[in-house]
HTML snippet that shows the backbone in 3Dmol.js (N, CA, C, O; Angstrom):
<script src="https://3Dmol.org/build/3Dmol-min.js"></script>
<div id="view" style="width:600px;height:400px;position:relative"></div>
<script>
const pdb = `
ATOM      1  N   MET A   1     123.928 -48.098 198.940  1.00  0.00           N
ATOM      2  CA  MET A   1     124.842 -46.716 198.216  1.00  0.00           C
ATOM      3  C   MET A   1     123.905 -45.715 197.191  1.00  0.00           C
ATOM      4  O   MET A   1     123.216 -45.915 196.190  1.00  0.00           O
ATOM      5  N   LYS A   2     124.240 -44.635 197.937  1.00  0.00           N
ATOM      6  CA  LYS A   2     123.808 -43.616 196.803  1.00  0.00           C
ATOM      7  C   LYS A   2     124.071 -43.505 195.242  1.00  0.00           C
ATOM      8  O   LYS A   2     125.060 -43.937 194.649  1.00  0.00           O
ATOM      9  N   ILE A   3     123.004 -42.851 194.711  1.00  0.00           N
ATOM     10  CA  ILE A   3     123.324 -43.265 193.172  1.00  0.00           C
ATOM     11  C   ILE A   3     124.893 -41.970 192.784  1.00  0.00           C
ATOM     12  O   ILE A   3     125.875 -42.311 192.124  1.00  0.00           O
ATOM     13  N   ASN A   4     124.769 -41.052 193.185  1.00  0.00           N
ATOM     14  CA  ASN A   4     126.090 -40.217 193.123  1.00  0.00           C
ATOM     15  C   ASN A   4     127.402 -40.914 193.468  1.00  0.00           C
ATOM     16  O   ASN A   4     128.441 -40.664 192.856  1.00  0.00           O
ATOM     17  N   THR A   5     127.327 -41.766 194.433  1.00  0.00           N
ATOM     18  CA  THR A   5     128.438 -42.370 194.846  1.00  0.00           C
ATOM     19  C   THR A   5     128.665 -43.179 193.740  1.00  0.00           C
ATOM     20  O   THR A   5     129.580 -42.813 193.002  1.00  0.00           O
ATOM     21  N   PHE A   6     127.963 -44.345 193.396  1.00  0.00           N
ATOM     22  CA  PHE A   6     127.886 -45.157 192.377  1.00  0.00           C
ATOM     23  C   PHE A   6     128.496 -44.730 190.928  1.00  0.00           C
ATOM     24  O   PHE A   6     129.276 -45.390 190.242  1.00  0.00           O
ATOM     25  N   LEU A   7     127.897 -43.362 190.622  1.00  0.00           N
ATOM     26  CA  LEU A   7     128.245 -42.789 189.368  1.00  0.00           C
ATOM     27  C   LEU A   7     129.591 -42.500 189.483  1.00  0.00           C
ATOM     28  O   LEU A   7     130.307 -42.906 188.568  1.00  0.00           O
ATOM     29  N   LEU A   8     130.180 -41.801 190.530  1.00  0.00           N
ATOM     30  CA  LEU A   8     131.327 -41.265 190.485  1.00  0.00           C
ATOM     31  C   LEU A   8     132.566 -42.712 190.670  1.00  0.00           C
ATOM     32  O   LEU A   8     133.684 -42.748 190.156  1.00  0.00           O
ATOM     33  N   LEU A   9     132.089 -43.516 191.328  1.00  0.00           N
ATOM     34  CA  LEU A   9     133.086 -45.064 190.923  1.00  0.00           C
ATOM     35  C   LEU A   9     132.906 -45.365 189.705  1.00  0.00           C
ATOM     36  O   LEU A   9     133.903 -45.898 189.218  1.00  0.00           O
ATOM     37  N   ILE A  10     131.953 -45.233 188.930  1.00  0.00           N
ATOM     38  CA  ILE A  10     132.262 -45.796 187.542  1.00  0.00           C
ATOM     39  C   ILE A  10     133.160 -44.836 186.394  1.00  0.00           C
ATOM     40  O   ILE A  10     133.680 -45.182 185.332  1.00  0.00           O
ATOM     41  N   ILE A  11     133.116 -43.645 186.996  1.00  0.00           N
ATOM     42  CA  ILE A  11     133.900 -42.818 186.320  1.00  0.00           C
ATOM     43  C   ILE A  11     135.247 -42.822 186.607  1.00  0.00           C
ATOM     44  O   ILE A  11     136.064 -42.366 185.807  1.00  0.00           O
ATOM     45  N   VAL A  12     135.583 -43.330 187.757  1.00  0.00           N
ATOM     46  CA  VAL A  12     136.990 -43.572 188.421  1.00  0.00           C
ATOM     47  C   VAL A  12     137.499 -44.796 187.394  1.00  0.00           C
ATOM     48  O   VAL A  12     138.465 -44.738 186.633  1.00  0.00           O
ATOM     49  N   MET A  13     136.561 -45.941 187.590  1.00  0.00           N
ATOM     50  CA  MET A  13     136.866 -47.261 187.037  1.00  0.00           C
ATOM     51  C   MET A  13     137.428 -47.172 185.326  1.00  0.00           C
ATOM     52  O   MET A  13     138.287 -47.810 184.716  1.00  0.00           O
ATOM     53  N   MET A  14     136.380 -45.933 184.876  1.00  0.00           N
ATOM     54  CA  MET A  14     136.739 -45.636 183.469  1.00  0.00           C
ATOM     55  C   MET A  14     138.046 -44.956 183.365  1.00  0.00           C
ATOM     56  O   MET A  14     138.818 -45.339 182.487  1.00  0.00           O
ATOM     57  N   GLN A  15     138.408 -43.936 184.201  1.00  0.00           N
ATOM     58  CA  GLN A  15     139.721 -43.254 183.906  1.00  0.00           C
ATOM     59  C   GLN A  15     140.887 -44.353 184.104  1.00  0.00           C
ATOM     60  O   GLN A  15     141.858 -44.513 183.364  1.00  0.00           O
ATOM     61  N   LEU A  16     140.582 -45.035 185.213  1.00  0.00           N
ATOM     62  CA  LEU A  16     141.679 -45.713 185.649  1.00  0.00           C
ATOM     63  C   LEU A  16     142.142 -46.953 184.695  1.00  0.00           C
ATOM     64  O   LEU A  16     143.288 -47.367 184.526  1.00  0.00           O
ATOM     65  N   SER A  17     140.662 -47.531 183.995  1.00  0.00           N
ATOM     66  CA  SER A  17     141.168 -48.463 182.959  1.00  0.00           C
ATOM     67  C   SER A  17     141.612 -47.903 181.703  1.00  0.00           C
ATOM     68  O   SER A  17     142.150 -48.637 180.874  1.00  0.00           O
ATOM     69  N   MET A  18     141.430 -46.613 181.475  1.00  0.00           N
ATOM     70  CA  MET A  18     142.307 -45.678 180.206  1.00  0.00           C
ATOM     71  C   MET A  18     143.674 -45.770 180.470  1.00  0.00           C
ATOM     72  O   MET A  18     144.566 -46.258 179.777  1.00  0.00           O
ATOM     73  N   LEU A  19     143.720 -45.220 181.596  1.00  0.00           N
ATOM     74  CA  LEU A  19     145.606 -44.753 182.077  1.00  0.00           C
ATOM     75  C   LEU A  19     146.116 -46.431 182.123  1.00  0.00           C
ATOM     76  O   LEU A  19     147.160 -46.678 181.519  1.00  0.00           O
ATOM     77  N   ILE A  20     145.589 -47.283 182.643  1.00  0.00           N
ATOM     78  CA  ILE A  20     146.330 -48.696 182.327  1.00  0.00           C
ATOM     79  C   ILE A  20     146.765 -49.059 181.315  1.00  0.00           C
ATOM     80  O   ILE A  20     147.877 -49.518 181.054  1.00  0.00           O
ATOM     81  N   ASN A  21     145.592 -48.799 180.465  1.00  0.00           N
ATOM     82  CA  ASN A  21     145.554 -49.323 179.131  1.00  0.00           C
ATOM     83  C   ASN A  21     146.805 -48.459 178.369  1.00  0.00           C
ATOM     84  O   ASN A  21     147.747 -49.116 177.925  1.00  0.00           O
ATOM     85  N   ILE A  22     146.805 -47.151 178.238  1.00  0.00           N
ATOM     86  CA  ILE A  22     147.867 -46.368 177.747  1.00  0.00           C
ATOM     87  C   ILE A  22     149.191 -46.549 178.366  1.00  0.00           C
ATOM     88  O   ILE A  22     150.176 -46.510 177.628  1.00  0.00           O
ATOM     89  N   THR A  23     149.328 -46.734 179.569  1.00  0.00           N
ATOM     90  CA  THR A  23     150.614 -46.679 180.245  1.00  0.00           C
ATOM     91  C   THR A  23     151.346 -48.267 180.098  1.00  0.00           C
ATOM     92  O   THR A  23     152.433 -48.559 179.599  1.00  0.00           O
ATOM     93  N   VAL A  24     150.498 -48.988 180.615  1.00  0.00           N
ATOM     94  CA  VAL A  24     150.978 -50.640 180.611  1.00  0.00           C
ATOM     95  C   VAL A  24     151.121 -51.094 179.257  1.00  0.00           C
ATOM     96  O   VAL A  24     152.123 -51.355 178.592  1.00  0.00           O
ATOM     97  N   PHE A  25     149.770 -51.134 178.972  1.00  0.00           N
ATOM     98  CA  PHE A  25     149.523 -51.840 177.395  1.00  0.00           C
ATOM     99  C   PHE A  25     149.827 -51.053 176.150  1.00  0.00           C
ATOM    100  O   PHE A  25     149.743 -51.654 175.079  1.00  0.00           O
ATOM    101  N   GLU A  26     150.206 -49.656 176.158  1.00  0.00           N
ATOM    102  CA  GLU A  26     150.727 -48.893 175.075  1.00  0.00           C
ATOM    103  C   GLU A  26     149.578 -49.076 174.360  1.00  0.00           C
ATOM    104  O   GLU A  26     149.677 -49.692 173.300  1.00  0.00           O
ATOM    105  N   GLY A  27     148.383 -48.628 174.749  1.00  0.00           N
ATOM    106  CA  GLY A  27     147.263 -48.448 173.954  1.00  0.00           C
ATOM    107  C   GLY A  27     146.681 -49.675 173.010  1.00  0.00           C
ATOM    108  O   GLY A  27     145.857 -49.493 172.113  1.00  0.00           O
ATOM    109  N   GLN A  28     147.237 -50.923 173.356  1.00  0.00           N
ATOM    110  CA  GLN A  28     147.143 -51.869 172.282  1.00  0.00           C
ATOM    111  C   GLN A  28     145.609 -52.635 172.808  1.00  0.00           C
ATOM    112  O   GLN A  28     145.181 -53.434 171.975  1.00  0.00           O
ATOM    113  N   TRP A  29     144.995 -52.524 173.717  1.00  0.00           N
ATOM    114  CA  TRP A  29     143.760 -53.094 174.137  1.00  0.00           C
ATOM    115  C   TRP A  29     142.692 -51.912 174.001  1.00  0.00           C
ATOM    116  O   TRP A  29     141.891 -51.543 174.860  1.00  0.00           O
ATOM    117  N   ASN A  30     142.846 -51.493 172.926  1.00  0.00           N
ATOM    118  CA  ASN A  30     141.840 -49.830 172.650  1.00  0.00           C
ATOM    119  C   ASN A  30     140.446 -50.416 172.607  1.00  0.00           C
ATOM    120  O   ASN A  30     139.523 -49.744 173.068  1.00  0.00           O
ATOM    121  N   GLY A  31     140.202 -51.683 172.061  1.00  0.00           N
ATOM    122  CA  GLY A  31     139.172 -52.156 171.696  1.00  0.00           C
ATOM    123  C   GLY A  31     138.287 -52.829 173.207  1.00  0.00           C
ATOM    124  O   GLY A  31     137.108 -52.574 173.449  1.00  0.00           O
ATOM    125  N   ILE A  32     138.882 -53.415 173.787  1.00  0.00           N
ATOM    126  CA  ILE A  32     138.523 -54.170 174.690  1.00  0.00           C
ATOM    127  C   ILE A  32     138.243 -52.897 175.875  1.00  0.00           C
ATOM    128  O   ILE A  32     137.356 -53.057 176.714  1.00  0.00           O
ATOM    129  N   VAL A  33     139.050 -51.684 175.853  1.00  0.00           N
ATOM    130  CA  VAL A  33     138.327 -50.691 176.587  1.00  0.00           C
ATOM    131  C   VAL A  33     137.702 -49.732 176.347  1.00  0.00           C
ATOM    132  O   VAL A  33     137.401 -48.844 177.146  1.00  0.00           O
ATOM    133  N   LEU A  34     137.415 -49.805 175.131  1.00  0.00           N
ATOM    134  CA  LEU A  34     135.928 -48.769 174.518  1.00  0.00           C
ATOM    135  C   LEU A  34     134.929 -49.823 174.870  1.00  0.00           C
ATOM    136  O   LEU A  34     133.898 -49.345 175.343  1.00  0.00           O
ATOM    137  N   ALA A  35     134.955 -51.419 174.747  1.00  0.00           N
ATOM    138  CA  ALA A  35     133.834 -52.100 175.295  1.00  0.00           C
ATOM    139  C   ALA A  35     133.539 -51.904 176.557  1.00  0.00           C
ATOM    140  O   ALA A  35     132.351 -51.815 176.867  1.00  0.00           O
ATOM    141  N   LEU A  36     134.413 -51.811 177.404  1.00  0.00           N
ATOM    142  CA  LEU A  36     134.236 -51.856 178.880  1.00  0.00           C
ATOM    143  C   LEU A  36     133.660 -50.438 179.228  1.00  0.00           C
ATOM    144  O   LEU A  36     132.722 -50.295 180.013  1.00  0.00           O
ATOM    145  N   HIS A  37     134.265 -49.440 178.610  1.00  0.00           N
ATOM    146  CA  HIS A  37     133.454 -48.038 178.794  1.00  0.00           C
ATOM    147  C   HIS A  37     132.019 -47.976 178.288  1.00  0.00           C
ATOM    148  O   HIS A  37     131.145 -47.495 179.009  1.00  0.00           O
ATOM    149  N   THR A  38     131.769 -48.411 177.170  1.00  0.00           N
ATOM    150  CA  THR A  38     130.110 -48.769 176.622  1.00  0.00           C
ATOM    151  C   THR A  38     129.494 -49.564 177.532  1.00  0.00           C
ATOM    152  O   THR A  38     128.286 -49.338 177.459  1.00  0.00           O
ATOM    153  N   VAL A  39     129.744 -50.420 178.389  1.00  0.00           N
ATOM    154  CA  VAL A  39     129.115 -51.301 179.228  1.00  0.00           C
ATOM    155  C   VAL A  39     128.936 -50.387 180.640  1.00  0.00           C
ATOM    156  O   VAL A  39     127.837 -50.313 181.191  1.00  0.00           O
ATOM    157  N   LEU A  40     130.039 -49.754 181.125  1.00  0.00           N
ATOM    158  CA  LEU A  40     129.857 -48.877 182.204  1.00  0.00           C
ATOM    159  C   LEU A  40     128.727 -48.024 181.922  1.00  0.00           C
ATOM    160  O   LEU A  40     127.737 -47.961 182.650  1.00  0.00           O
ATOM    161  N   PHE A  41     128.937 -47.172 180.533  1.00  0.00           N
ATOM    162  CA  PHE A  41     127.974 -45.968 180.728  1.00  0.00           C
ATOM    163  C   PHE A  41     126.636 -46.471 180.569  1.00  0.00           C
ATOM    164  O   PHE A  41     125.753 -45.836 181.143  1.00  0.00           O
ATOM    165  N   ILE A  42     126.276 -47.597 179.831  1.00  0.00           N
ATOM    166  CA  ILE A  42     125.049 -48.108 180.063  1.00  0.00           C
ATOM    167  C   ILE A  42     124.683 -48.380 181.307  1.00  0.00           C
ATOM    168  O   ILE A  42     123.539 -48.205 181.725  1.00  0.00           O
ATOM    169  N   LEU A  43     125.577 -48.801 181.939  1.00  0.00           N
ATOM    170  CA  LEU A  43     124.884 -49.414 183.362  1.00  0.00           C
ATOM    171  C   LEU A  43     124.673 -48.012 184.379  1.00  0.00           C
ATOM    172  O   LEU A  43     123.709 -47.777 185.108  1.00  0.00           O
ATOM    173  N   ALA A  44     125.754 -47.281 184.194  1.00  0.00           N
ATOM    174  CA  ALA A  44     125.667 -45.668 184.853  1.00  0.00           C
ATOM    175  C   ALA A  44     124.240 -45.233 184.494  1.00  0.00           C
ATOM    176  O   ALA A  44     123.450 -45.014 185.412  1.00  0.00           O
ATOM    177  N   PHE A  45     123.824 -45.082 183.085  1.00  0.00           N
ATOM    178  CA  PHE A  45     122.796 -44.412 182.502  1.00  0.00           C
ATOM    179  C   PHE A  45     121.651 -45.237 183.229  1.00  0.00           C
ATOM    180  O   PHE A  45     120.876 -44.546 183.890  1.00  0.00           O
ATOM    181  N   ALA A  46     121.431 -46.550 183.211  1.00  0.00           N
ATOM    182  CA  ALA A  46     120.256 -47.453 183.701  1.00  0.00           C
ATOM    183  C   ALA A  46     120.125 -47.061 185.198  1.00  0.00           C
ATOM    184  O   ALA A  46     119.061 -46.812 185.766  1.00  0.00           O
ATOM    185  N   MET A  47     121.333 -47.042 185.741  1.00  0.00           N
ATOM    186  CA  MET A  47     121.233 -46.675 187.387  1.00  0.00           C
ATOM    187  C   MET A  47     120.366 -45.537 187.672  1.00  0.00           C
ATOM    188  O   MET A  47     119.364 -45.566 188.387  1.00  0.00           O
ATOM    189  N   TYR A  48     120.950 -44.300 186.905  1.00  0.00           N
ATOM    190  CA  TYR A  48     120.429 -43.073 187.009  1.00  0.00           C
ATOM    191  C   TYR A  48     118.838 -42.784 186.625  1.00  0.00           C
ATOM    192  O   TYR A  48     118.000 -42.133 187.250  1.00  0.00           O
ATOM    193  N   VAL A  49     118.739 -43.415 185.524  1.00  0.00           N
ATOM    194  CA  VAL A  49     117.131 -43.636 185.191  1.00  0.00           C
ATOM    195  C   VAL A  49     116.166 -44.130 186.347  1.00  0.00           C
ATOM    196  O   VAL A  49     115.202 -43.478 186.748  1.00  0.00           O
ATOM    197  N   ASP A  50     116.600 -45.514 186.887  1.00  0.00           N
ATOM    198  CA  ASP A  50     116.290 -45.897 187.854  1.00  0.00           C
ATOM    199  C   ASP A  50     116.161 -45.038 188.854  1.00  0.00           C
ATOM    200  O   ASP A  50     115.040 -44.900 189.344  1.00  0.00           O
ATOM    201  N   GLY A  51     117.274 -44.281 189.368  1.00  0.00           N
ATOM    202  CA  GLY A  51     117.020 -43.777 190.520  1.00  0.00           C
ATOM    203  C   GLY A  51     116.002 -42.440 190.493  1.00  0.00           C
ATOM    204  O   GLY A  51     115.671 -41.933 191.565  1.00  0.00           O
ATOM    205  N   LYS A  52     115.555 -41.929 189.304  1.00  0.00           N
ATOM    206  CA  LYS A  52     114.733 -40.670 188.773  1.00  0.00           C
ATOM    207  C   LYS A  52     113.383 -41.279 189.006  1.00  0.00           C
ATOM    208  O   LYS A  52     112.485 -40.617 189.525  1.00  0.00           O
ATOM    209  N   LYS A  53     113.199 -42.690 188.585  1.00  0.00           N
ATOM    210  CA  LYS A  53     111.892 -43.203 188.660  1.00  0.00           C
ATOM    211  C   LYS A  53     111.544 -43.811 190.343  1.00  0.00           C
ATOM    212  O   LYS A  53     110.478 -44.309 190.706  1.00  0.00           O
ATOM    213  N   GLU A  54     112.514 -43.640 191.006  1.00  0.00           N
ATOM    214  CA  GLU A  54     112.044 -44.150 192.510  1.00  0.00           C
ATOM    215  C   GLU A  54     111.648 -42.776 193.309  1.00  0.00           C
ATOM    216  O   GLU A  54     110.860 -42.610 194.240  1.00  0.00           O
ATOM    217  N   LYS A  55     112.593 -41.730 192.513  1.00  0.00           N
ATOM    218  CA  LYS A  55     112.176 -40.104 193.184  1.00  0.00           C
ATOM    219  C   LYS A  55     110.704 -39.610 193.162  1.00  0.00           C
ATOM    220  O   LYS A  55     110.245 -38.832 193.998  1.00  0.00           O
ATOM    221  N   LYS A  56     109.917 -40.208 191.986  1.00  0.00           N
ATOM    222  CA  LYS A  56     108.507 -39.696 191.448  1.00  0.00           C
ATOM    223  C   LYS A  56     107.505 -40.399 192.491  1.00  0.00           C
ATOM    224  O   LYS A  56     106.290 -40.230 192.390  1.00  0.00           O
TER     225      LYS A  56
END
`;
const viewer = $3Dmol.createViewer("view");
viewer.addModel(pdb, "pdb");
viewer.setStyle({}, {cartoon: {color: "spectrum"}});
viewer.zoomTo();
viewer.render();
</script>
């Protein structure tokens, strides 16, 4: 899978989790969603850096 596709999937997952938290749970799981977003961001950043290293 290309890195761009993977990064877009992470963004979609982040947006959907925020949407579900706001609409279904009325924002009660903000801490869990924030932790999930942090983990997804770190994963995306690591994938991006790894992709840059492979191109060199």
